[in-house]
N, C-alpha and C positions, 0 to 999 in steps of 0.2 A: 223854707227850711231854717232851722235854728242857726244863729250866727255865732253863738258862744260854745266853747267846748264843754263837755259834760263828763263827769266821773260818777261814782256811786258814793253814798254817804256811809253805808253800813257794810259790815262783813257778813256774807251769807254763804252757806255750804249746802251741797246736795250729794247724795250717795247713790250708787247703783253699780250695775255690771257693765263692763265695756263690751262693745260689739265684737271686735275682732280677736282680742286676747282672752276675753271671758273673765278677766280679773275684776274683783271688787275694787272700786275706786271712789275716793272722795274728791270732789271739785269744790274749791272755795274761791269766791269772788271777793276782791279787796279793792279799796280806792287806790287811785294812782294820781300822780302829779300831772299837771297840764303838759301837753306835748310829749308825754311818755308813750302814748298809744297803748296797744295791748301787749302784755308780757306773760308768757307761760312760764311757770316756775316748777321744776321737778323737785318737790320737797322730799321725795324718797331717795334722792341721790346725794352723795357727799357734796357739800358746798352749795346745795340747792341751785344748780345751774339754771340759767334763764335762756329761753328761746323766744325771739321776736317773730311773730307771724308776718313775714314779709316775703315777697315773691322771690327774693334772692336766697332765702333759706329753705325753699321747697326741695325735698329730696325724693319723694315718691308720690305717685298719683293713682295707684291701683285701687280702685273702688273707694278711695278716701284721700284726704289731703294730709301729707306728712311734712313736718318741718324739722330741721336739725341744726344744732349748734355744737360742734365738737362731738362728744359722745352722748350728748343729751338729745333725745328725740321725743317728739310729741306727734301723735297721729290721730286721724279722724276728728279734726278740730273744726270742721266746717259748720256744724250745727251751733257750737258755742259762739264762733265768730259771727255767724249769721244773726244770732239772737242779740248780741251786743251792738252790732252795726245797725240792725233793723230797729232796735230800740233807741238809737241815737246816742249811744254811749261811746265817747271818744277814747277814754283812758281807763284801763283796769288791769289789775294783776290777777292772773288765773293760776292758783296753786293746784297742783295735781300730785297725788301720792302714787301714781302709776303712769304709764306711757300714753294713756288714752282716756278721754273723758267718758263718763257713763253714757250708754245709749238711751236709757230711760224708755220713753214710748216711741223713739225713732223720729221725733220731730224736734223743732227748736223751742216749742212752747214751754217746757219745764225750765230751760235756761233763760228764756225771756221773762218768765214769771219770777225767777230768782233775781234777775237784774232789777225788776220792778220792786221786789221786796227789799232790795238793797238801797232803794230810793235814789234814782238818778238826780244829780244836782249840778247846776251850772257852775262853771269856773270863770275866772276873770278873762282868760285869754280867748281871742277870737278863733273860731274854727277855720282851718285852711282847706278849702275845697280844691280838687283837681277839676278844672273846667275844660272839657275836651273841645278842641278847636277844629279838628278834622277827623274824617272817618278812619277807623282802625278795624281790620277784619282778620279772621283766621278761618281756615278750611281744612277739614280732614275727611276725605271721602264724601259721604252723604251728610256729614255734620258741618255746621258752620255757625259762626258768631260774628256780628258786626256791632261796633260801638259808634253811635252817631252823635254829633254835637246836639245838646238839648239843655234847656234851662230848667233842670229838675232831675229826677231819677226815675226812669221808667224801664221796665223789662217786658219785652214781648217774646214769648217762648212757645215753640211747638215741640211737643214731646212725643216720642214713640219708642217702644222697645226694639231690640235688634231684629225682631221678626216682622216689624212694621205694623203691629197691632196696638190697640189701646192708644190711638192717636188723640192727643188733647192739645188745646191751644188757649192761651190766655195773654192778655196785655193789661198791665196794671201799673198805675202811678204809685210809687212807694214813699211813704212817710211812716213814722212810728205807729200811728193809729191803724193804717191799712195793713202794715206788716203784721202787727199783733193779731188782727182779726182774720186776715185773708191768707197769710203765708206761714206764719210760725207754727200753726197746728198741723200742717201737712207732713205726713210720715214718710219715711224712707221706704223703698220697695225693691223687690228683686224678682226675677223670673225663676220659677221652680227648677227649670232645667239647669240653671247656673249654680245652684246651691252646692252640688257635689264638687264641681270644679273649684269653687271658692274654699270649701273645706280642705281640699287637697293643697291649696295654696297657703293653708294656715290661717285663713280668714274666718270671720263670722262664728267663732267658737262660742260667743256669748249671745248669738242671735236666737230669736224665738218669735212666735206670732204676737207676743206682747210688745215687741220692739220694731216690727217691720210688717209690711204688707207683702204677701207672696202672690204672684200672678201665675196661675197654672191654666194654660189655654185661655178659655173665655171666663174661667172662674177666678174670683178674688178671695183669697184666704187671709183672714185677719181676725183678731180677737174681738174687735168691735167693728161696726159698720163703717164705711167710708165717711170721712168727715166732710168731704166735698165730692161732688160728682167728678170733678177734674182734679182730684188730690195729687195725682202723679205729676202733672205739669206744675202745680203749685210747689211741690217739693223740689223740682228742678230749679225753680226760681229761688227757693230758699237756699239751695246750694250755691247758686250764682252769687247771691248777696254775700254769703260767707267767703267764697273764694275771691271775690273782688275786694274784700277788706284787706287782702294781702298787699294792696297798693300802699297802705299806710295812711291814706287820706280818704275822706268821703268824696264820692264821684258825682259829677253832674254830666249825665250822658243818657242816651236811649240805647239800651242793649237789645238787639234782636238775635235770638238764638234758635237754631233748628237742631234738635236732638243733641243738646249739650251734655257734657260729662266733665268730671274733674280735670282730666288732662286738657281738654279744650278750654275750659274756664281758666286754667292756669296759663295756658299759652296766650290767651287774650290779655290776662292780667299782666303778664310779662311785657307784652307789646305796649300796653297802656303805660306801664311803669317807665319804659324807655322813652315813650313820648312825653311823659310828665317831666322826666329829667331834662329832655331836650328843650321843652318849653321854658323851664326854669333857667337853663343856661342862657337862652336867648334873651330872657328878661333880666339877665345879670344877677340872678339869685344864686346863692351858693347851694350846693346839694346838701340836704339835711344830714347832719352828722348824728349817727345813732348813739355814739358814746364819746366821752372825752378820753382819748387813748393816750393821755399824758397827765402829769401831776401839776395841778395849778399852783402858782406861787403862794397863795394864801391857805392851801390845804396842809394842815399839820396832822390830820388823822384821816384814815381811809377805812371804810367798812368793806365787806367782802364784795359788794356790788362794784365799788370803785376799783378794787383790786382786779376784778375780772375785766374791767374796762382797760386797765393799764397793761396787765400782763397778757401775753398771747396764750398762756397755759390754760388747760381745761381739765375737768375730771378725767383720770384720778391724779393729776399731776400738779394741782394747785396746792402749794405748801405754806401759804400765808393765809390766815383767817382774818386778821385785822392789823392795821398799822396804828399804833397807839400814840406815836409822837414822831415828829420830824423837826430837828433843831438846826437852824442856820444852814440848811442844805448840806450839813456835814455828818449828822448822826440820825439814824432811823432805828426805832424800836418796833418790832412786829411780834405777833403772837401766832403760834401754831398749836391748836388744841389736838392732842393725840388721843384718839378713841379706839376702842376695840373694833369698831366698824371699819377701820382703815383696810383697804383691800389687800395690802401687802402682808398683814399679820397672819393670814391663812397659810402662808408658806414661809414665814420668817419670824418665829419658828413655831410649828404646831406644839401646843402645850407650854411654850415658853416665849410669848410674843415680845420681840425687841424691834424697835424702829431701825431700819437699815441706816448705816452711817452715810451711804451715798445719798439717801433722801434728806438727811440732816444737811448735807452739803448743798443739795438742791434748794432747800429752804433758805440757806444763807445766800445763795446766788440770787434767788428771787427777791429777797429783801434788799440786797445791794443794787439789783437792777432797778427797783422802784426808786431808790435814793438817787441813782444816776439820772433818771428821767425827770427828776425834780429840779435839777440844777439850773437849766436855762430853757429856752424855747425848744421843746423836744417833741412837739407834735409830729407824728409820722416816723419817730425814731424807735429803735429797739436795741437793747443791750445784749450782745452775744457773749456768753460765758466762754472764756478762752482757756484759762488755766487756774490751777489751785496749788498753792505752796504752803508749807508749814501746817499741814492738816493734822489735827489731833482729835482723838476720840477718848474721852476720859471716863465717862460713866454711861451705862445703858439707859436708853429712853424707852419707857414702857407705857402701856395704855393707862390713861388717867393723868399723865404728865402734861404740863403746859410749857411748851418751849418759848422762852423769851429770846428773840433774835435781835442782837444789837449790831448794826452795820455802821462802820465809820469810813468815810471817804478819805483816802490817803493822798492820792495824786491823780491829776487829770492832765493828759497831754493833747493839746490842740483839739479838744472835743472829739477825739477819735479813739483814744485809749484811756483806760482808767483802772486804778487799783483800789481795793477796799479791804479792810480787816473786819472780820465778822466773828462773833461769838454767840453760841447758844447756851442758855442756862436753864436749869429747872430748880425752883425754890432757891434762887440766888447762888446756886452752885454751878460752875461751868461744866458742861457735858461734852462740848466740841467747839473747835475753832479752826479758822483757816484764813489765809491771805489770798484774795481772788483778783484775777485780771479780766477785764472786759474790753470788747470792741464796741463802739457806738456807731450804728449805721442806720441808713434809711431803711424803713420796714420792707421796701421792695427789693433791696440789694440781696444778691445771692452769695456774695463773697466779700 
């Protein structure tokens, strides 16, 4: 197995219809820095919120894998993740302009080909594997999965539908070459009798025989012949590869699965994740931090990604787009670009859009909160907005305006209470101002 991490060299896109929502969607693969892993980014939502495909972010497993971060949700991600993991790509940003990747032909092959077109390239950093040291198993009725210690990555799978027909079995050692040739082309499948129920659930609105195989009794319905005699079990292995990537690391283990599905895959992945964290704790390793949830002393500017690291807010309540300067831990200048796409303009007011004063106040509070978390060692801290005094609104803020938010730290008492004066301006003219008070507390404190 490769020992170096890999990303992609080029940006590549693919378009198509999503399986469950039926929406037209564009997926774009982009390079990512080492140790970043995979990041889904909803470019159709305000702030382009990001969702990391990790076991802790899984929110739904009905016929597909769904991950959520705040109001941002991405579902049916298993084929994309399977392709990236199967091709040996460690780090990539996946931009989507809808909630679900395109289904395409129902396999991972189009995404794997996209990754190859983007040219996988080695990075300087070493790849960190999770090496399983003891068996882990999950059971649900007549379904079961077990992960065994193994110096490599092998999946042994027995697949059958709920009626016990079309039983297939395959054991395969996986590396990028075998994955591309033997697993990636296998298409998703469903039983004919399940289609009506799935439609009632609001699923498979974009499904067709172009994107899936349908099993009806002993007959196989598909636009093209089966790609493998045992295509069903190969697709089950494809899904296992995708769902196991939610570990956040490449795995060394032998997976033995009997009639697996997304729910069981996820349960095994969660158990493996707990085991991985336990092993790292025993070894004295720190748990990997996904984000720097504090402002580093040498940071004088923050882009929106770092703002999302620092602030607990998410769409539609992030009111800072960029921090352009921080001076001597005393003064911060931030920007809020006000566009007609803001969700509040539809009701405030129709035909005469004006940014609510309370949201200008929220923008001031967020700017001051970032400044407070820059003062000293503030990892694991959060600034709670307590009160506002001397609040003034001088001019309306309308679509097209750029709010310049200047926060000045006035007083800090014992690293517990702080006050700041904040002013918003548009084109160098003050539009609002306030004096704000905060309580600084540990993120886990309730009061």
